[in-house]
N, CA, C and O of each residue as an XYZ file, in Angstrom:
716
protein
N      95.572    -25.875    324.847
C      94.481    -26.630    325.432
C      93.574    -25.671    326.209
O      94.055    -24.803    326.939
N      92.284    -25.833    326.047
C      91.310    -24.956    326.693
C      91.340    -25.141    328.203
O      91.295    -26.261    328.712
N      91.419    -24.021    328.903
C      91.449    -24.044    330.362
C      90.031    -24.169    330.900
O      89.074    -23.692    330.289
N      89.910    -24.825    332.063
C      88.606    -25.051    332.682
C      88.587    -24.424    334.082
O      89.596    -23.909    334.563
N      87.426    -24.482    334.712
C      87.321    -24.005    336.094
C      88.217    -24.812    337.020
O      88.693    -24.297    338.031
N      88.447    -26.072    336.678
C      89.340    -26.910    337.486
C      90.755    -26.330    337.473
O      91.431    -26.309    338.501
N      91.198    -25.862    336.307
C      92.526    -25.240    336.209
C      92.604    -23.977    337.064
O      93.602    -23.737    337.745
N      91.555    -23.184    337.023
C      91.513    -21.960    337.839
C      91.520    -22.338    339.315
O      92.184    -21.683    340.118
N      90.792    -23.383    339.677
C      90.736    -23.843    341.065
C      92.114    -24.308    341.547
O      92.538    -23.974    342.654
N      92.799    -25.073    340.714
C      94.137    -25.553    341.079
C      95.099    -24.387    341.277
O      95.912    -24.394    342.202
N      95.003    -23.390    340.406
C      95.916    -22.241    340.478
C      95.629    -21.377    341.706
O      96.557    -20.881    342.345
N      94.365    -21.196    342.036
C      94.001    -20.269    343.109
C      93.803    -20.930    344.465
O      93.978    -20.286    345.499
N      93.438    -22.216    344.471
C      93.109    -22.888    345.716
C      91.664    -22.683    346.148
O      91.252    -23.168    347.202
N      90.900    -21.969    345.339
C      89.487    -21.750    345.653
C      88.631    -22.810    344.969
O      89.009    -23.374    343.942
N      87.476    -23.064    345.561
C      86.571    -24.078    345.000
C      85.968    -23.599    343.687
O      85.922    -22.403    343.400
N      85.514    -24.553    342.908
C      84.880    -24.239    341.637
C      83.633    -23.381    341.856
O      83.369    -22.466    341.077
N      82.870    -23.669    342.903
C      81.655    -22.884    343.152
C      82.007    -21.443    343.512
O      81.295    -20.524    343.109
N      83.079    -21.225    344.255
C      83.504    -19.861    344.595
C      83.937    -19.121    343.336
O      83.584    -17.959    343.137
N      84.694    -19.794    342.498
C      85.156    -19.187    341.247
C      83.962    -18.850    340.361
O      83.892    -17.765    339.785
N      83.042    -19.771    340.260
C      81.846    -19.556    339.443
C      81.045    -18.363    339.950
O      80.552    -17.559    339.159
N      80.919    -18.249    341.256
C      80.167    -17.130    341.843
C      80.845    -15.794    341.532
O      80.167    -14.803    341.263
N      82.159    -15.766    341.568
C      82.889    -14.540    341.232
C      82.663    -14.203    339.757
O      82.362    -13.058    339.419
N      82.805    -15.187    338.891
C      82.668    -14.949    337.450
C      81.244    -14.565    337.046
O      81.038    -13.896    336.033
N      80.270    -14.989    337.840
C      78.871    -14.656    337.551
C      78.406    -13.398    338.270
O      77.215    -13.087    338.282
N      79.359    -12.666    338.877
C      79.025    -11.403    339.523
C      78.261    -11.548    340.820
O      77.522    -10.642    341.205
N      78.426    -12.678    341.507
C      77.676    -12.926    342.742
C      78.577    -12.920    343.980
O      78.245    -13.526    344.999
N      79.714    -12.235    343.884
C      80.669    -12.187    344.997
C      80.045    -11.607    346.254
O      80.177    -12.168    347.342
N      79.368    -10.483    346.097
C      78.779     -9.816    347.272
C      77.684    -10.673    347.900
O      77.608    -10.797    349.123
N      76.839    -11.263    347.059
C      75.738    -12.087    347.569
C      76.263    -13.216    348.449
O      75.662    -13.542    349.473
N      77.383    -13.810    348.051
C      77.939    -14.940    348.794
C      79.091    -14.520    349.709
O      79.825    -15.365    350.222
N      79.240    -13.226    349.905
C      80.234    -12.657    350.818
C      81.652    -13.151    350.540
O      82.385    -13.538    351.450
N      82.011    -13.126    349.278
C      83.374    -13.500    348.888
C      84.232    -12.245    349.005
O      83.870    -11.186    348.492
N      85.350    -12.369    349.670
C      86.190    -11.201    349.950
C      86.728    -10.576    348.660
O      86.851    -11.228    347.623
N      87.038     -9.299    348.774
C      87.597     -8.574    347.629
C      88.940     -9.173    347.220
O      89.244     -9.264    346.030
N      89.748     -9.584    348.206
C      91.058    -10.157    347.879
C      90.905    -11.486    347.140
O      91.653    -11.758    346.201
N      89.943    -12.321    347.555
C      89.689    -13.583    346.852
C      89.220    -13.310    345.427
O      89.651    -13.964    344.478
N      88.340    -12.344    345.302
C      87.828    -11.969    343.976
C      88.973    -11.532    343.059
O      89.035    -11.937    341.898
N      89.873    -10.709    343.584
C      91.003    -10.227    342.787
C      91.920    -11.370    342.357
O      92.370    -11.408    341.212
N      92.201    -12.311    343.282
C      93.054    -13.466    342.966
C      92.416    -14.293    341.857
O      93.083    -14.691    340.902
N      91.131    -14.542    341.992
C      90.412    -15.363    340.994
C      90.412    -14.675    339.645
O      90.734    -15.299    338.633
N      90.056    -13.397    339.611
C      89.998    -12.677    338.332
C      91.371    -12.572    337.677
O      91.483    -12.666    336.454
N      92.412    -12.378    338.477
C      93.768    -12.321    337.930
C      94.162    -13.680    337.345
O      94.761    -13.739    336.271
N      93.834    -14.760    338.036
C      94.167    -16.109    337.547
C      93.394    -16.431    336.268
O      93.936    -17.029    335.338
N      92.135    -16.031    336.233
C      91.326    -16.243    335.034
C      91.985    -15.550    333.841
O      92.057    -16.100    332.743
N      92.463    -14.331    334.086
C      93.131    -13.569    333.029
C      94.439    -14.245    332.603
O      94.697    -14.417    331.412
N      95.256    -14.624    333.582
C      96.545    -15.258    333.289
C      96.380    -16.578    332.540
O      97.156    -16.887    331.635
N      95.368    -17.351    332.921
C      95.133    -18.645    332.273
C      94.382    -18.509    330.952
O      94.244    -19.471    330.197
N      93.901    -17.295    330.688
C      93.066    -17.040    329.505
C      91.858    -17.977    329.496
O      91.495    -18.549    328.468
N      91.246    -18.114    330.683
C      90.055    -18.954    330.821
C      88.878    -18.308    330.094
O      88.612    -17.119    330.269
N      88.188    -19.084    329.292
C      86.979    -18.640    328.600
C      85.854    -19.580    328.993
O      85.988    -20.796    328.855
N      84.738    -19.029    329.483
C      83.630    -19.913    329.877
C      83.055    -20.650    328.669
O      83.122    -20.169    327.538
N      82.500    -21.804    328.932
C      81.856    -22.606    327.888
C      80.446    -22.051    327.684
O      79.541    -22.312    328.476
N      80.280    -21.291    326.620
C      79.013    -20.611    326.350
C      77.882    -21.612    326.137
O      76.756    -21.380    326.576
N      78.171    -22.708    325.475
C      77.135    -23.716    325.223
C      76.651    -24.309    326.546
O      75.449    -24.461    326.762
N      77.585    -24.639    327.419
C      77.197    -25.192    328.723
C      76.395    -24.170    329.522
O      75.407    -24.524    330.165
N      76.811    -22.916    329.487
C      76.075    -21.867    330.197
C      74.665    -21.720    329.652
O      73.708    -21.580    330.414
N      74.541    -21.752    328.334
C      73.205    -21.565    327.746
C      72.285    -22.731    328.086
O      71.082    -22.537    328.257
N      72.826    -23.922    328.184
C      72.013    -25.071    328.588
C      71.576    -24.935    330.049
O      70.436    -25.241    330.399
N      72.485    -24.479    330.876
C      72.193    -24.338    332.302
C      71.218    -23.188    332.564
O      70.300    -23.320    333.373
N      71.419    -22.059    331.877
C      70.621    -20.858    332.125
C      69.432    -20.710    331.190
O      68.591    -19.832    331.385
N      69.359    -21.554    330.185
C      68.297    -21.489    329.176
C      68.281    -20.144    328.450
O      67.220    -19.630    328.095
N      69.467    -19.585    328.235
C      69.608    -18.354    327.462
C      70.948    -18.384    326.737
O      71.930    -18.924    327.245
N      70.974    -17.804    325.555
C      72.211    -17.773    324.778
C      72.824    -16.381    324.707
O      73.931    -16.214    324.195
N      72.117    -15.391    325.213
C      72.546    -13.998    325.100
C      72.848    -13.640    323.644
O      73.827    -12.961    323.333
N      71.967    -14.124    322.768
C      72.102    -13.875    321.342
C      70.757    -13.434    320.779
O      69.715    -14.017    321.078
N      70.806    -12.397    319.964
C      69.623    -11.876    319.283
C      69.859    -11.986    317.784
O      70.954    -11.704    317.296
N      68.834    -12.393    317.065
C      68.904    -12.407    315.608
C      68.364    -11.100    315.062
O      67.319    -10.623    315.505
N      69.068    -10.522    314.107
C      68.633     -9.291    313.433
C      68.598     -9.553    311.943
O      69.622     -9.858    311.331
N      67.412     -9.432    311.359
C      67.247     -9.664    309.925
C      66.849     -8.359    309.244
O      65.847     -7.738    309.600
N      67.641     -7.957    308.270
C      67.344     -6.763    307.487
C      67.306     -7.137    306.014
O      67.949     -8.106    305.610
N      66.557     -6.380    305.194
C      66.410     -6.765    303.791
C      67.586     -6.391    302.885
O      67.802     -7.057    301.873
N      68.322     -5.387    303.205
C      69.480     -4.981    302.388
C      70.448     -4.222    303.278
O      70.236     -3.042    303.558
N      71.500     -4.878    303.723
C      72.457     -4.232    304.614
C      73.210     -3.117    303.903
O      73.762     -2.233    304.557
N      73.242     -3.143    302.572
C      73.923     -2.076    301.847
C      73.100     -0.787    301.796
O      73.613      0.254    301.384
N      71.849     -0.842    302.203
C      71.015      0.353    302.321
C      71.423      1.070    303.608
O      71.348      0.476    304.683
N      71.854      2.331    303.528
C      72.309      3.044    304.728
C      71.267      3.069    305.856
O      71.632      3.068    307.032
N      69.993      3.090    305.510
C      68.944      3.090    306.527
C      69.018      1.811    307.361
O      68.983      1.868    308.591
N      69.120      0.654    306.691
C      69.175     -0.616    307.415
C      70.526     -0.830    308.084
O      70.607     -1.455    309.142
N      71.588     -0.311    307.470
C      72.914     -0.393    308.100
C      72.910      0.392    309.412
O      73.498     -0.044    310.402
N      72.255      1.536    309.415
C      72.164      2.339    310.635
C      71.350      1.615    311.709
O      71.727      1.604    312.881
N      70.247      1.018    311.304
C      69.445      0.239    312.258
C      70.298     -0.874    312.867
O      70.290     -1.081    314.080
N      71.029     -1.581    312.018
C      71.879     -2.670    312.497
C      72.914     -2.156    313.489
O      73.153     -2.782    314.522
N      73.516     -1.038    313.183
C      74.530     -0.462    314.059
C      73.949     -0.123    315.428
O      74.567     -0.410    316.453
N      72.780      0.477    315.450
C      72.152      0.853    316.721
C      71.750     -0.394    317.514
O      71.970     -0.455    318.724
N      71.166     -1.383    316.843
C      70.762     -2.611    317.532
C      71.987     -3.296    318.140
O      71.952     -3.717    319.296
N      73.052     -3.407    317.375
C      74.265     -4.064    317.860
C      74.844     -3.311    319.055
O      75.209     -3.922    320.059
N      74.926     -2.001    318.949
C      75.477     -1.197    320.040
C      74.645     -1.356    321.321
O      75.202     -1.528    322.405
N      73.322     -1.300    321.197
C      72.456     -1.440    322.369
C      72.528     -2.855    322.947
O      72.548     -3.029    324.165
N      72.565     -3.854    322.083
C      72.656     -5.238    322.559
C      73.948     -5.449    323.346
O      73.949     -6.127    324.374
N      75.039     -4.873    322.866
C      76.321     -5.016    323.553
C      76.278     -4.411    324.953
O      76.938     -4.912    325.864
N      75.517     -3.349    325.130
C      75.389     -2.740    326.460
C      74.810     -3.727    327.469
O      75.047     -3.603    328.670
N      74.052     -4.705    326.982
C      73.428     -5.709    327.846
C      74.095     -7.080    327.700
O      73.528     -8.103    328.084
N      75.305     -7.082    327.140
C      76.104     -8.297    326.957
C      75.433     -9.321    326.043
O      75.557    -10.526    326.258
N      74.735     -8.846    325.044
C      74.144     -9.719    324.038
C      74.954     -9.638    322.756
O      75.512     -8.594    322.421
N      75.007    -10.740    322.056
C      75.610    -10.808    320.733
C      74.490    -10.755    319.708
O      73.411    -11.304    319.932
N      74.742    -10.094    318.586
C      73.745    -10.004    317.526
C      74.232    -10.788    316.317
O      75.347    -10.594    315.833
N      73.366    -11.678    315.843
C      73.631    -12.374    314.584
C      72.876    -11.610    313.504
O      71.645    -11.626    313.465
N      73.618    -10.944    312.634
C      73.040    -10.107    311.590
C      72.913    -10.905    310.295
O      73.873    -11.519    309.829
N      71.703    -10.884    309.722
C      71.454    -11.619    308.478
C      70.787    -10.687    307.477
O      69.807    -10.012    307.796
N      71.321    -10.656    306.276
C      70.733     -9.894    305.176
C      69.825    -10.842    304.400
O      70.302    -11.803    303.796
N      68.525    -10.577    304.414
C      67.565    -11.459    303.737
C      67.424    -11.137    302.259
O      66.720    -11.843    301.537
N      68.080    -10.090    301.802
C      68.058     -9.697    300.393
C      66.632     -9.457    299.880
O      66.337     -9.658    298.702
N      65.764     -9.023    300.791
C      64.363     -8.723    300.448
C      63.648     -9.955    299.876
O      62.751     -9.834    299.042
N      64.060    -11.129    300.336
C      63.517    -12.383    299.820
C      62.837    -13.156    300.958
O      63.514    -13.588    301.892
N      61.519    -13.335    300.895
C      60.808    -14.057    301.957
C      61.309    -15.487    302.174
O      61.271    -15.987    303.298
N      61.775    -16.148    301.118
C      62.303    -17.508    301.257
C      63.591    -17.471    302.088
O      63.780    -18.289    302.989
N      64.470    -16.516    301.777
C      65.708    -16.369    302.557
C      65.400    -15.986    304.002
O      66.069    -16.438    304.931
N      64.384    -15.150    304.178
C      63.977    -14.756    305.530
C      63.547    -15.978    306.338
O      63.961    -16.138    307.487
N      62.729    -16.832    305.752
C      62.274    -18.040    306.453
C      63.430    -18.968    306.793
O      63.482    -19.519    307.892
N      64.354    -19.144    305.860
C      65.535    -19.982    306.128
C      66.362    -19.393    307.264
O      66.841    -20.120    308.135
N      66.525    -18.086    307.250
C      67.317    -17.424    308.290
C      66.651    -17.573    309.656
O      67.322    -17.841    310.653
N      65.344    -17.401    309.696
C      64.616    -17.550    310.962
C      64.769    -18.971    311.491
O      65.030    -19.166    312.678
N      64.607    -19.963    310.618
C      64.768    -21.356    311.036
C      66.179    -21.605    311.580
O      66.355    -22.305    312.578
N      67.172    -21.030    310.917
C      68.557    -21.182    311.359
C      68.760    -20.556    312.737
O      69.407    -21.145    313.603
N      68.208    -19.364    312.934
C      68.336    -18.703    314.236
C      67.654    -19.510    315.332
O      68.204    -19.682    316.420
N      66.460    -20.001    315.044
C      65.726    -20.773    316.045
C      66.463    -22.060    316.406
O      66.433    -22.488    317.560
N      67.121    -22.674    315.433
C      67.875    -23.899    315.718
C      69.065    -23.615    316.631
O      69.574    -24.519    317.293
N      69.501    -22.371    316.664
C      70.604    -21.967    317.534
C      70.111    -21.461    318.892
O      70.900    -20.986    319.709
N      68.816    -21.565    319.120
C      68.207    -21.207    320.404
C      68.447    -19.743    320.782
O      68.675    -19.435    321.952
N      68.397    -18.844    319.798
C      68.571    -17.426    320.097
C      67.462    -16.964    321.034
O      66.409    -17.595    321.128
N      67.709    -15.865    321.718
C      66.775    -15.378    322.727
C      65.671    -14.494    322.164
O      64.641    -14.312    322.812
N      65.862    -13.951    320.987
C      64.848    -13.090    320.389
C      65.235    -12.717    318.975
O      66.374    -12.911    318.551
N      64.258    -12.174    318.248
C      64.481    -11.789    316.857
C      63.954    -10.378    316.642
O      62.847    -10.035    317.057
N      64.775     -9.573    315.983
C      64.352     -8.261    315.494
C      64.441     -8.361    313.980
O      65.474     -8.759    313.442
N      63.358     -8.001    313.286
C      63.431     -8.114    311.844
C      62.610     -7.070    311.120
O      61.594     -6.575    311.607
N      63.101     -6.760    309.933
C      62.346     -5.983    308.968
C      61.733     -7.037    308.058
O      62.433     -7.619    307.229
N      60.426     -7.293    308.202
C      59.825     -8.397    307.442
C      59.776     -8.124    305.946
O      59.604     -6.986    305.510
N      59.930     -9.192    305.171
C      59.887     -9.061    303.715
C      58.636     -9.693    303.118
O      58.235     -9.348    302.006
N      58.026    -10.602    303.840
C      56.864    -11.312    303.302
C      55.565    -10.583    303.565
O      55.528     -9.544    304.223
N      54.505    -11.154    303.035
C      53.168    -10.582    303.178
C      52.342    -11.301    304.233
O      51.302    -10.801    304.660
N      52.810    -12.493    304.660
C      52.025    -13.315    305.564
C      52.721    -13.446    306.920
O      53.797    -14.037    307.009
N      52.112    -12.899    307.976
C      52.752    -12.933    309.291
C      52.484    -14.194    310.101
O      52.910    -14.274    311.253
N      51.795    -15.179    309.539
C      51.378    -16.330    310.352
C      52.561    -17.082    310.971
O      52.486    -17.476    312.135
N      53.642    -17.290    310.226
C      54.805    -17.981    310.791
C      55.405    -17.159    311.929
O      55.778    -17.710    312.965
N      55.497    -15.858    311.741
C      56.054    -14.995    312.778
C      55.187    -15.010    314.036
O      55.706    -15.015    315.152
N      53.877    -15.018    313.855
C      52.974    -15.073    315.000
C      53.134    -16.386    315.760
O      53.119    -16.410    316.990
N      53.285    -17.463    315.019
C      53.478    -18.781    315.638
C      54.777    -18.804    316.447
O      54.804    -19.289    317.578
N      55.839    -18.282    315.865
C      57.146    -18.255    316.529
C      57.101    -17.366    317.763
O      57.709    -17.682    318.786
N      56.381    -16.256    317.665
C      56.366    -15.286    318.769
C      55.737    -15.840    320.041
O      55.891    -15.252    321.112
N      55.032    -16.961    319.937
C      54.472    -17.594    321.130
C      55.582    -18.176    322.012
O      55.393    -18.346    323.216
N      56.746    -18.483    321.410
C      57.852    -19.085    322.160
C      59.102    -18.205    322.190
O      59.863    -18.230    323.156
N      59.304    -17.433    321.133
C      60.501    -16.600    321.015
C      60.069    -15.162    320.749
O      59.322    -14.908    319.805
N      60.528    -14.221    321.567
C      60.132    -12.821    321.345
C      60.572    -12.312    319.970
O      61.697    -12.549    319.530
N      59.660    -11.612    319.314
C      59.922    -11.018    318.005
C      59.461     -9.568    318.034
O      58.380     -9.253    318.532
N      60.297     -8.694    317.491
C      59.920     -7.293    317.312
C      60.202     -6.936    315.860
O      61.301     -7.151    315.349
N      59.183     -6.384    315.207
C      59.338     -5.927    313.829
C      59.844     -4.493    313.845
O      59.563     -3.719    314.761
N      60.594     -4.166    312.809
C      61.140     -2.822    312.714
C      60.834     -2.282    311.320
O      60.975     -3.002    310.332
N      60.423     -1.042    311.235
C      60.158     -0.304    310.006
C      58.908     -0.756    309.267
O      58.187      0.074    308.714
N      58.641     -2.041    309.246
C      57.463     -2.580    308.563
C      56.650     -3.412    309.549
O      57.200     -4.000    310.480
N      55.359     -3.457    309.340
C      54.510     -4.209    310.248
C      53.294     -4.727    309.492
O      53.059     -4.378    308.335
N      52.536     -5.560    310.171
C      51.331     -6.145    309.591
C      50.111     -5.567    310.304
O      49.917     -5.777    311.501
N      49.308     -4.847    309.558
C      48.087     -4.298    310.153
C      47.180     -5.442    310.576
O      47.172     -6.512    309.967
N      46.427     -5.197    311.621
C      45.452     -6.156    312.148
C      46.106     -7.419    312.715
O      45.467     -8.468    312.798
N      47.355     -7.316    313.097
C      48.042     -8.436    313.733
C      48.712     -7.918    314.993
O      48.981     -6.722    315.110
N      48.981     -8.802    315.926
C      49.467     -8.388    317.236
C      50.978     -8.460    317.418
O      51.454     -8.415    318.552
N      51.729     -8.568    316.363
C      53.178     -8.604    316.504
C      53.682     -7.210    316.889
O      53.314     -6.224    316.251
N      54.517     -7.122    317.922
C      55.031     -5.802    318.315
C      55.958     -5.236    317.230
O      56.687     -5.975    316.568
N      55.910     -3.918    317.068
C      56.742     -3.291    316.048
C      57.154     -1.894    316.466
O      56.542     -1.263    317.328
N      58.215     -1.436    315.821
C      58.697     -0.068    315.967
C      58.779      0.482    314.554
O      59.487     -0.068    313.711
N      58.054      1.573    314.288
C      58.035      2.158    312.948
C      57.809      3.652    313.053
O      57.336      4.158    314.071
N      58.148      4.336    312.003
C      57.897      5.775    311.940
C      56.610      6.014    311.169
O      56.191      5.193    310.353
N      56.002      7.136    311.439
C      54.812      7.543    310.704
C      55.271      8.491    309.600
O      55.420      9.692    309.824
N      55.491      7.949    308.420
C      56.033      8.741    307.314
C      55.109      9.887    306.919
O      55.579     10.951    306.516
N      53.812      9.681    307.028
C      52.866     10.734    306.662
C      53.026     11.933    307.589
O      53.145     13.071    307.135
N      53.025     11.664    308.892
C      53.175     12.754    309.860
C      54.543     13.416    309.705
O      54.645     14.641    309.769
N      55.581     12.630    309.505
C      56.919     13.180    309.319
C      56.998     14.076    308.090
O      57.574     15.162    308.147
N      56.429     13.627    306.994
C      56.433     14.436    305.769
C      55.628     15.717    305.968
O      56.034     16.785    305.511
N      54.500     15.612    306.641
C      53.656     16.782    306.917
C      54.428     17.804    307.754
O      54.450     18.992    307.433
N      55.062     17.327    308.832
C      55.799     18.229    309.710
C      56.984     18.873    308.981
O      57.242     20.064    309.156
N      57.695     18.108    308.179
C      58.838     18.642    307.433
C      58.378     19.715    306.437
O      59.012     20.763    306.309
N      57.289     19.449    305.745
C      56.773     20.408    304.759
C      56.301     21.680    305.458
O      56.589     22.790    305.010
N      55.576     21.507    306.557
C      55.071     22.650    307.294
C      56.223     23.523    307.794
O      56.180     24.746    307.666
N      57.253     22.891    308.364
C      58.420     23.635    308.859
C      59.121     24.365    307.727
O      59.480     25.533    307.873
N      59.317     23.701    306.615
C      59.978     24.329    305.469
C      59.185     25.533    304.987
O      59.766     26.581    304.706
N      57.873     25.401    304.886
C      57.040     26.513    304.434
C      57.093     27.689    305.421
O      57.055     28.847    305.007
N      57.177     27.396    306.702
C      57.309     28.461    307.712
C      58.645     29.171    307.576
O      58.727     30.388    307.743
N      59.708     28.400    307.270
C      61.031     28.986    307.147
C      61.183     29.846    305.891
O      61.871     30.866    305.919
N      60.550     29.443    304.799
C      60.681     30.214    303.547
C      59.614     31.309    303.431
O      59.757     32.228    302.624
N      58.559     31.215    304.223
C      57.454     32.170    304.090
C      57.596     33.237    305.068
O      56.764     34.143    305.119
């Protein structure tokens, strides 16, 4: 049976609000003693208490979830991007929902709709379609960042490399090394 804050309260003798403050990292702000904090954290561990993520997201209006859409996860380039995004998101206690759109704009739209229905906090995607209008509409409410590909003359934020400059620099360096 899933343990609740009430179970932790019964075990420790501390109020639910005190326990909640400890679990939310607000012990110092509310001057909760180190010994109380240790008792609460130990009891949480012993009871295997897991917070209700859905209830937290309703209360805080955040899910700590990011959607990541790539066109082909079997491509090492996109697999590497996914790995870096996931690693960085974890540093900030975010979960990443990774979706392979298979380079299909229809699948991309379905995936975006699915992510939005789950109230994710933001989307990072390598776009597959030619029309950014849906993405622009969504970006008014949900942050979106494009990666690797972007739409010229549109205001969607993106991160991309300049392949022309990179190729120029690589060629120039190689010619200097062999010449």
